[in-house]
N, C-alpha and C positions, 0 to 999 in steps of 0.2 A: 461084142467088144467089152474088154475088161476095164476095171476102174483105172489102172495105171495109164491106159490109153487116153482116158478123159483128162487125167492130170497132165499128160504130155501136151494135149491140145491147149490147156490153160497156160502151161509153161511157154509154149510157142507164142501164145498171145502176148505174154510179157516181153519176150525177146523182140518180137516185131514192134511192140510199143516202144521199147527202148531205142530201137533203130529208127523209128519213124517220127517220134515226137520231136518237135523243134527244140534245139538246144539253146538256152539263153542263160545269161548271168545277171544276177541281181546287182544293184548298186553296192551292196555290202560285200559280195564275193569278189569284186574286182577292185575295190578301194584299197589303197595303201597310203603311206605317208605322203607320197607325191600327190595323190588324188585329194587328200585333205588339205595340203598346202603346196601349191605349185611354185612357191618361192624357194623350195628346196631342190636344187639342181646339183647333182654330183659334179665335183671338180671345180665349181665356181666358188670364189671367195665369199664366205658368208651365205652361200647357197644361191645368191641372186646378183652378185656383182661381177661385172666384166671389166678387167683392166686391159690396158693397151698391150701388156705383155702376153695376154692370151691370144691377141691377134697377130703380133709379130713373132711370138714364140709360144705356141699352144701348150707346150709342156711346162711352161714356167708357172710357179706359184710362189707368192710371197706376200708380205703385208706392208712393204715400204710405201709410204705415202709421199707423193711428190708435193712441192710447194703449192700453197693455196692459189697463187697466181696462175699456176699451170692448170688448175681445176676449174677456175671460174670461167663462165661464158662471157665474152666481151659485152659489156653493157647489160648483162643479165638477159640477153636475148638468145633463145635456143631455136635454131631452125630445125624443122622436122619434115619428114615425108612419111606417108602411110603406104605400106606395101599393098600390092594388089590382092593379097589373101586376107586383108582386113575387110570385113563386110561393111556395107554402108551404115548399118545400125551401130556397129561397134565403133566405126570412125566418129560418128556423132557423139557417142558416149565418151570416147577418149578426149576429143576436143572439148567437150563440156567440163571434164575434169581439169584440163589445162586452164580453162577460163576460171574455174573455181579457185585454183591455186593462185592465179594472177590476182583475183579479187581479195583473197584472204591475206595476201602479202602486201597489199597496197599501203602506202604511207601518205597520209594527207590527200587521199584520193588520186595519188600518182602511182603508176605501176612500178614495182621494184624489179620484178622478173617478168618475162613474157615468152610465149611460144608462138612461132609464126611458121607458115608453110615455107619450105625451102625454095630459094631462088636458084636459077642456073649458075649464078656466080658464087654461091656459097661453097666454100671448100670444107667447112666443118659443120656437120649436121648429124641428126639421129634418124635412123630408119626404124619405124615401128612395124612389126610384123607378127603374124600368128605363128609362133614357134612352139618349142617344147618347154613349157613352163613360163615363169615370170622372171626376167632378169634384165639388167641394164648396166651401162657403163657408169663409172664413177667420175663425174666431172667432164670437162670438155676435151680431155686428152691433148690439150695444148695445140701444137702446130701440126699434129698428125693429120694429113690430108685424106679425106674420105669419110665414109659413114661410120657412125657408132651404133651398134645393134641394140635395139630394145625389143625384147620378146614379151608380148602380151597375148598369151594363148586364150582360146575360147573353145574348149573341147566338150565332149559328151559328159564326162564325169568330173571335170575340173575346169576352172576358169580364172582368168586374171581380171575379168570385167566386173570388178568391185571397186567402188570409189577409193577406198583406202589403199588397195593394192596398187592401183594406177598411180596414186599420189606418192606412195612409197617408192616405186620405181623411178618416177620422175624426180623425186628428191635425190635419189642416187645420181641421176643425170646432172643435177645442179651442183653436185660435188660433196654429198654427205654420205657418211658411213652409218653403220648400225649403232643405236644408242648404247647398247651394252658393251661396246668395244672401247668406251671412253676410259681414260686413265684412272678415273676415280670410281669405276664401276664396282670394285670390291667393297666399297663402303655402302653400297645400296642393294646389291644382289649377291647371292651365293650360287656359284656354278656347281652343279652336281655332276662332277666328272665321272662318277661310277655309272651313270646312266647315259653316257655318251661314248660311242665307238671311238677308238683312237684315230681312225681314219677321218672322223668328223671333228676332231678336237680343234683343228685350225680355224673352224668357223667361230670359235669363242676366243680368238686371240684378242688381247688387250693392247691398245696402242699407248705410246707414251706422249708426253707433252710436246716433244719435238716432231712428232708425226701427225698429230691432229690438233685442231683448234676448237675448243668447246664454245667459243664466242662468249666466254664469261657467263655461261648459264649453268644452272644447277641440273643435276641428274633428273631426267624426265621419264617417269614410269608411263606416262600417258602418250609418249611419242609414237607417231605412226612408223617410226624407224626402229622400234624396239621389237625383239623377238618375243614370241609367246612363251608361256611357261614350259611347254613340252617340246620346244624346238630341237630337232635332231635326236629325240629320245630313243633309246633302245627299247624301253618299256613305256609306251605312250600313256599309260595310266599314272606314271610318276613324272615329276617335273625334272627339267634340266636347269631351270633358272628359278630361284626363290627370292622374291623381294624381302629385304631384311629391315628396311626403315618402316615399311608398312606391309605386313605379311598378307593382308587381304587385298592389296593393290592389284588391279587388273592391268596386265601388261600384254602387249602385242595387238592393240586395237588397230583395225583397218577400216576406220570410218573416214577420217580426214586429218589434215595437219593439226597438231596440238598448238596451243598458244605459244609454247616454247619453241616448237618447230618453226612457227611463223617468225618469231623473233630472231632465231638463228639465221634463217634465210635473209631476213632484212639486214642483219649485221654483216653477214658474210659478203653480201653484195653492196655494202656501203650505203644502204638506204637509211639506216639509223646508226648512230655512233655506238661503239662498243665501250662500256665502262672499264675502269681499271680494276674494279673488284667484282667478284662473282656474285650473281644474283642470289639472294637468300631463299627464294621460294622454290619448292620442289613440287611438281605436279604428281599427285597420287590419285588413286581411284578408291573411293569409299562407298559403302552401301548407302543408297539414297533412293527416294521414290522417283520413278521414271515414267514418262508418258510417251507413248509411241503413236505417231500419226503417219499413216502410209498413203501415198497417192500413186495410183497406177496409171501410166500414160502409154498409149500405144505408139510405137515408133516405126512400125512397119507391119507387114502381114504375118511375120513370124516372131516378132520381138516385142517385149514390153519393158518399160523402165519403171522400177520401183523406187520411189523416193520416200525415205522415212525420216521424219524429224524426231530426234531423240532429245527430249527436254528433261534434264536431271536437276532436282532441287539443289539450289545453291551454286550451280555451274551454268556455263553458257550452253545454249542449245546447239546441237550439232546435227549434221545431215548425212545419212547413209544412203547412197544411191547404188543400185545394182541393176545391171542389164541382164534380162532373162530371155533366152532364145527358146522358142517353142518349136521343136522339131516336128516335121510332118510325117516322119516315118512311124510305122506301127511299133508300139512298145509292148513287150511281153513282160509282165510282172510275175516273177517267180515266187513272190510271197503268197500268191494264190495258186492253188493246184491247177496244172494244165488240164483243160477239159478233155483233150485228146486221150489222155491216159484212161479216164473213165469210159470213154467211148470204146476203146479197144478192149478193156476188161469186160464190159457188158457184152460186147459182140462175141468174144470167144467163150465166155461162160455160157451164154445162150446157145452158142453152137454146140458146145459139149453136152448141154442138157438135151438139146434136140436129138443129137445122135444117140444119147443114152436111152431116152424114152422111145425112140424109133426102134432101137434094138430090143427093148422090152416088149413092144407090141408084136414084133416078129418072132 
């Protein structure tokens, strides 16, 4: 047997190895902008806002804002139901975030807004389900009878089960839009249009004073309703939004309602009075020493809840809570070489050597 024959055996081994080795994808190879940020959903206003027009006319797209009275929930009460595809652990987590929002927005220990399970007599309510991405209706949709969809997905590579994401979507439900759509936004941020596809430009629409009510608050870099720096970026290494009042400000936090978010909700629902002049303070993020304390709590056989207290010098302590589901399925990590490949290589190389030396003996 000649040398080319032995090489053919080795080549055959590689072919069989390629066909037989389990195919898997690493986290990096399947990630895209959606996996990084499930709040980005094609066709929805701002990436995560559902308007009544999308239900009554799915092809409609616009930025007209209805009167505030149309958006408010009566008495600040939001009836909800959880779809059957929301797991028990996720249900607990979502309800915990509702309770946190209720507590944060209390005035003199009295609830300003509340979320309660839907009754059979409720004509207006939200349905929270595990859908494709994170999105929610803006406001109550007035007298529209039926459910308002709230998608809080929990998938393999992406999840909405983060405290600030849930609070972000529920703040949409309460009637609020994204912070950077305020009429005065150009005095606080610079939109980098060259890094935004024309098809996504509508997500950066700016509303005027007749369309939105800022509740007489200043622009809030720290709002849970603000986009991150690279939202809808063509090149994710470059920003689409640059803070101009404080270039080092952190925007797009998804921890919890900011102090101005809380004040806006309280004013919007009439729990505190709205002044005639705009507040002079603007929330910004600056470098400061930070202490993180994390508590891990088991919520079931497959999930844990991570609660992190973030204490920053000179500011109020905030809490980040994330639900982590531990899958029972086998995970193939492609960052480590698959051992099957080595086994096939060794087998066929040894086979070729055996045939070669057997031929030499004979």
